[in-house]
N, C-alpha and C positions, 0 to 999 in steps of 0.2 A: 667834346674836344675832337674826336676822330672825324666827325663830319666836316669840321672846318679845314681839315687837311685835304679834302677831296675837291680841289678846284676843278674848273672846267677842263683842264688839260689831262687830269688823271681820271675823271669820271668816265670817259669813253671805254677804257679797258675794264673798269669795274662793272660797267653796264653789260659786258658780255656775260656776266654771271646771272643775268635775269633768266635766261632760258633754262639752264640746268637746275637752278635753285627752285624754279617754279615746278619742275617735274620731280615729284617725290614718289614715283611708282604708285603703290596702292596704300600709302601710309594714312590717307584720309578716308579710306573706303572699307566697307564691311563685307561685301559680297564677292570679293576677288578670288578667294580660295574655296574649293569645295572638296567633299570627301564621299567615299563610296563609289564603286566603279560605275554603276549606272547613274547614280545621283550626280556624279561629276559631269556626265554627258547631258544631264538635264539641268545643269548649272544651279542646283540647289532649289529648284522650284518644286520641292517634294515634302514640305512640312506636314502636310496632311496625308501623304500617299507614298512615303519612302518605303521601299521594299528590299533594300540591301543594307550592308553594314554601316552606311552613312546615317542610320537611325540614331546612333550614339550621339551624333551632333545635331541633326535636324529635329528629331522628335524621339526621345528614348522610349516613349510608350509604344512606338511602332516596332520595337524589337520582337514583339509577339506576332507581327504580321509580315514577316519576311517570306517571300515566295519559296526560297530554297535556303533554309537556315544553314549558315556556313560555320565551319570550325575556325577558319582564319580567312581574312580578306586583305589584300594589299594592292598597291599599284606603283608603277614606275612612271614618273612624269618627266618629260623633257620640255624645256621652255626656250623659245626664241623670242627675244624682245628687241624692238627697234624704237628708239626715241629720237625724233628729229625735230629741230626748230628750223623750218625753212626760212631763209633770209634772216636768221637770228643774229648773224654777225654783219649784216648789211646786205644789199642787193646781190644776189647770186652767191652768198656765203652762208652755208648751212652749218648747223651744230648738230652732231649726230652721235648716238651710242647704239651699238649693236652687240647683243650678248646672247650666247647659247650655252645651256647647261641644265643641270638637274633642277627640278621644281619641287615645291612642298608636296609631301606624300603622307601616307597613313598606313597603319597596321591595326586591324580590328579583329578580335577573336570573341566568339560567343561560347557560353557554357551554361549548364543548369546544375542545380543541386537536387539530388534525389529526394530529400526530405522537405523540399519547398515546391509543392505542386502548383502550377499556374504562374510560376515566376521564371523570368528569363534574365540572364546576366551577360555582360560583355566587358571586355577591357579594350582600351583604345590608346594608341599613341598617334597624335596628330601634329603635323607642322602647321600651326594655324596661320602664320605669316612668315615669309622669308623673302627679303628683297634687298637689293643693293644697287643703287644708282650712283655712278661716278663719272665725272667729266674732268679732263685735264686740258688746259688751254695754254697756248704760248703765242706771244705776239712780239715781233721785233721790227724796228724801222729806224730810218734816219730822217728826221723831220723837225719842224718847229713845233715841238710837242709839249715841252715842259716850260711854262711861262717864266719860272724863276731862273732858267738857264738861258743866257744870251745866245742868239744865233741858232744854228741847226744842232740838235742834240741826237745822240745815239741812245736808243731806248730798247729795253728788253723787259717783257712782263710775263709772269707765270701765274697761273691760277689753278686751284684744285677744289672741286666741290664733290662731296660724298655724303650719301644718306644710306644708312644701313638699319634694317629692322628684322629681328628674329623673335618668334613667339612660338614656343613648343608646349603642347598639352599632353598629359598622360593621366588616365583616370579609369574609373569603373562606372558602368551603367547598369540600371535595373529596370525591369518592366513587370507589371503585375496585372493579371486579368481580373479587373474589378467587377465585372458583370458581363452579361451577354453582349458581345460585340464592343465592349468598352474596356480600355486599358489605361493605366497610369504608368508613368515612367520618370526617371531622374538620372542624370549623369553628374558626377562630381569629378572635376579635373584639377590637377595641380599644374600650374603654369610657370614657365620660366621665360621671362620676356626681357629683351635688351634693345636699345636704340642708340645709334650714334650719328652725329651730324658734324661735318667738317667743312669749314670755309678757310682756305689758305690762299693768300695773295702775296706776291713778291714783285715789286716794280722797281726798276733801276734805270738811271739815265746819267749820261756824262755830256756836258756841253763842250763847245769849241775851245773854251779856255780851261778845260779839264775840271771845272767845278762839277760836283755830283749832287744828285737828288735821289731819294729812294723812299719807298714805303713798304713795310712788311706788316701783314695782318694775319692773325690766326684767331678764329672763333671756333672752338671745338668743345662740344659737350656730349656726354654719354650718360645713359641711365640703365639701371637694371632693377627689376623687381620680381619677386616670387610670391605666389599665393595660391588661392583657389578661386574657381569660377564654376557655377552650376548651370545645368540645363534642366528644365522641367517640361513635361509633356503630357498631353491628354489626347487620346485617339479613339475614333469610332469607325466601324465599318459595317456595312449592310448591303448585301447584294452587289450591284455594280458600283456602288458609291463608297468612298472613304473620306474621312475628314479628320482634322487634328489642329490643335493649337499648341504653342510652345512659348516659353519665357526663358530669357537668359539674364542671369544676375550680373551686376557690375563685378569687376575684378575685386577681390578682397585680398590685399597684400599682407603677407606675413613678414616680409623684409624688403627694403628698398634703399637705394642709394644712387648718387649721381656724382659726376666729376666734371670739371670745367678747366679749360685752358684758354686764357685770354691774353693776347700779345698785340701790341702796336709799337712800331718803331718807324718814325718818320723824320727825315732831315732834308734840308734844302728845298722845301716846298713853298708854295704860294697859296693864298686864299682865293676866293672867287673873283676878287678885284685885282689879282696879280700881285698883291703886297705879300712880302715874306711873312711866314708864320714861324713860331718857335718850334725848335726840334722837340720831339716827344718820344718818351719811352714809357710804355705801360706793360707790365708783365705780372701775371698771377696764374698759378697752377693750384687748383683746389680739388680735393677728393673727399669722399664720405660725406657729401652734402645731403641734407634732407631732400626727399623727392616725393611728390604726390602726383600720380598719373591716374586720373579717374576715367572710367568708362561708363557707358550708359546701360540702363535697362533696355531690353528689346523684347518685343512681343510679335510672334508670328502666327499665321493661320494659313491653311491650305486645304484643297479638296482634290480628289481624284475621281475619275469616272471612266469605266470601261464600256466600250460599245463594240462588240465583236472582237476583231483583232486589234482595234485601236484602244489606246489608254491615254487619257488626257490628264495633265497635272497643272494645277494653278496654285500659286503661293505668293505671299507677300509678308514682309517683315518691317516693323516700325521701330526705329531707334529714337529714344528720347534725347532731349538736349543735355549736353554737359555744360553746366555753368562755368564761366571764366574763373580760373584759379591759377595760382602760381605753381608751375611744375617744378622749377628749381630757380634759385637765385644765388648770386655770389655772396660770400660771407665776409663781413667786415673783420671778423676775428682771424681770418687767414692772411698771412703775410703776403704782401705784394709790393712791387716797385712801381712808382709812378712819378712823373715829373709834373703832373697837373692834379686834376681832381681825383678823388678816390675812385677806384675801379668799381663800376656798377654794371651788372648784367643780369637780366631777368628773362626767363622763358615762361610764357603764358600758354595755357591750354584751354581751348574752348571748342565745342562742337555743336553744330546746329542739328535740328531734327532731320531725320532722313527716312524716307519710305522707299523701299526697294520691292520690286515684284517681277514676276515673269511667268512664262508659259512653257511647258514641256510636252512632248509628244512621243509616244512609243507605238511602234507597229510590229506586231508579232507575225512574222512571215511564216515561220514553222514553229513546232514545239521547242526547237533548239536554237532558233535564230530570231533576233529582234533588232530593229533599227530605231535610233533615237535622234531627236532634234529638239532644240530649245533656244529661247531668247529671253534674257533677263536684263534688268537695269542694275547699275552699280554706281549710285550717286555719291558725290563727295559730301563729307560732313564738315569740311573746312569752313570757318566763318567768312563772311564777305569782307570783313575789315582786317583780315590777317596781314601781318607784317613779316615778310620773309627775312631770312638771315642775311641775304645779300644787301639789304637796306642799311646795314651797319648801325642800327639804332641800339640803344642800351636796353630796349625791351623788344623781344622778338616773339613770334607765334610758333608754337611747336607744330601745329597742324595747319598747313597753308596751301596744299594742292587742291585747287578748286575745280579742276576738270572732272566731269562725270563721264562714265563709260557705258557702253553697251557690250554685253557678252552673248556670243552665239556658240552653240555646241552641237555636236553630232557624232554618231559612231554606231558600232555594232556590238551586240552581246551574243556570244556563242556558248551554248550550254552543252557540255559533254557528260559522259557518265561519271568521270572522275574530277572534273574541274570546270568552272565557268570562266570563260575568257572575255575580256572587254577591250576593244580597240576603238580609238576615236581621237577627236581633236576639239579644242575650244579656242575661240578667238575673242580677245578683248581689245577694244580700241576706241579712239575718238579723234576728231579733228577740231581744232579751236583756234581762232585768231587771237593773238596776243600783241600788245603794243610793243614795238621795238623802240625801247627808250633811247638806246645809243647804237650808233653804227660807225665803226671806224672807216675812213679817217675823219668823218664828219663830227661836228659838235653835237651835243644832245639834241635829239629830235623833239620838236615841240608840237608838230602836227600829229594828232591822234590817229590820222589815217595811215601813218607809216606803220604798217603791221607786219608781223611775222606770222607764220602758221605753225602751231604746235601740234605735232602728229605723234600718236602712240599706237603701236601695233604689238600685241603680245599673243603668240601662239603657244598652246600647250598640247603636246602629243601624249596620249595615254596608252599604256599597256597594263591592264589590270587583271587580276585573277582572284578567285575565291575557291576554296576547297570545301565541298559540302561535308556534313557529318558522315562518317564512314557507314554508320548503321542505316542512313538514308539510302545508301547505294548497295548495301549488302543485305537488305531486307531484315534488318534488326540483328545481324550477326555481330556487329561491332558496337562499341559504346564510347568511341572517342569523342570527347567534348562533353560528356555527361548526359547525353540523351539516349 
């Protein structure tokens, strides 16, 4: 019923939502966030060669292979993000969001137990994902804009689109020296994950005879689940070479729920032929809905090679497909008001196979100073047939951002007697043409050559530190951290 309300006069404003809705930050990506001070500058291309606290995430078996075992490691990240849809609102009219603030971080500490020789342990608190993309739009004009209103009408429209994603992990890691140059490891994390998506539209118009027309829409849903996820690792090293493989299990939820708000209120509107349509009121607020959000198995592999002062890192990770399933759907048992058909709303989730890979480089200038550089891929897992929330269909796709990214990183590691410092930056971005479906004040564009340019730039500035075990610096006089 809702689609019948959106005649050609109202479609242009709703079409403005195409740009921001298509941009969902990194919700469809797996390699956007990295952990470990040096591993972050190498953009995670360290599955077989990680040498810092990032081992708890990339390959826990490598906890035994850290160059300077640390008592605690952490980092402060600052993120500058610009999302721009050039010509997204028409020729010369751009849609833009610029944001600066804190970025996902981590705290990792290592320890041993004196009665377990050959074993290494660690605890970790990781912000696996944290993102918020929000656009607010306003359009006002006096024009022949609403077909159901005679003459020139006065029109005001508002729109708000927001996507929010948080995913925090806390857990323990273990590594064991299984044989000469071979180690096994595992990490078990408890996760707390939430996601929220909002689409809100308010269109109002008054004609010359003071007749009015309007359309208010809200499609809001949120999810939250808690559970466990595991990382498994195998590592080998010999001479100048190192290698390793890893596996990540799907999330295993212990509790999950979802909520939904669905509102439609339309009056004084016309259909695509200009004929009046019935006024409509749909309203339903639902909570504690069942929710199933599946994630894939993934398998990674990597190698490292040292040649003089140079150290090369190469890694790749393959994510399996997530078959289509219902993430959440409205419940017939929940009371709702409707002047027409029953309220139906379903969110589907599906992800395609993804292979990410990259190369990292380290140059040891002196015993205390090293430089890093890296480039990796961060491909989208969104299916090609995804339906965004802006389409206002009764069935929508949860994962729909199809743009893939390239990540580049670089920086310096400075080792002192009492602390290791890391400074650097990473950049993630992409440029991609998107079809400009609508452009005010024109009618819907039919020519597929009418394109806008979707541009994303994301810079992260890193200031990290790790504190080595005290006895490493005092020649065995201290025993902080269990060593």
